[in-house]
C-alpha positions in Angstrom: 0.0 0.0 0.0 2.7 2.5 1.0 4.6 1.8 -2.3 1.5 2.6 -4.3 0.9 5.8 -2.4 4.5 6.8 -2.7 4.3 6.3 -6.5 1.2 8.5 -6.7 3.0 11.2 -4.8 6.1 11.1 -7.1 4.0 11.0 -10.2 1.6 13.8 -9.0 -1.4 11.4 -9.5 -4.8 11.8 -8.1 -6.1 8.7 -6.3 -9.5 7.4 -5.1 -9.5 5.5 -1.8 -11.9 3.6 0.3 -11.2 4.6 3.9 -12.3 3.1 7.2 -13.0 6.0 9.6 -12.5 6.0 13.3 -16.3 5.6 13.7 -16.1 2.3 11.7 -17.8 3.6 8.6 -16.3 3.4 5.2 -16.1 6.4 2.8 -14.8 6.9 -0.7 -12.5 9.8 -1.1 -10.6 11.4 -4.0 -7.2 12.7 -3.0 -4.1 14.5 -4.2 -1.5 12.8 -2.0 1.2 15.0 -0.6 3.5 13.0 1.7 3.8 10.0 3.8 4.9 10.5 7.4 5.3 7.4 9.5 2.0 5.6 9.3 0.0 8.5 7.9 -0.8 10.0 4.5 -1.1 13.7 4.2 -3.3 14.7 1.3 -5.6 17.2 -0.1 -9.1 15.7 -0.1 -11.1 16.8 -3.2 -14.2 15.2 -1.7 -14.0 17.5 1.4 -12.1 20.3 -0.3 -9.6 20.5 2.5 -6.3 19.0 3.6 -6.6 15.8 5.6 -4.4 13.2 7.3 -5.3 9.5 6.8 -4.0 6.5 8.8 -2.5 4.2 6.1 -3.7 1.0 7.8 -7.3 2.3 7.5 -7.0 2.7 3.7 -8.8 -0.4 2.4 -8.3 0.2 -1.4 -6.4 2.6 -3.7 -7.2 3.3 -7.3 -5.4 5.8 -9.6 -7.6 8.4 -11.2 -6.6 8.6 -14.8 -7.5 12.3 -15.3 -7.8 14.9 -12.6 -10.8 16.4 -14.6 -12.6 13.1 -14.0 -12.7 13.8 -10.3 
């Protein structure tokens, strides 16, 4: 998972994730990943239109978004 996230950061790719929140609910988010720090991913969340920090272990799936205009 970290390798895929790191590649997205290096290639300036947008990604779509399925995330398990602290409340136990899953959400789908579209992100512009910025950096990985320890076990966390710092990203700009296009879904929430704000910077967010995600626990990498709570990211259930990652998919590249082919075109940022498709967001």
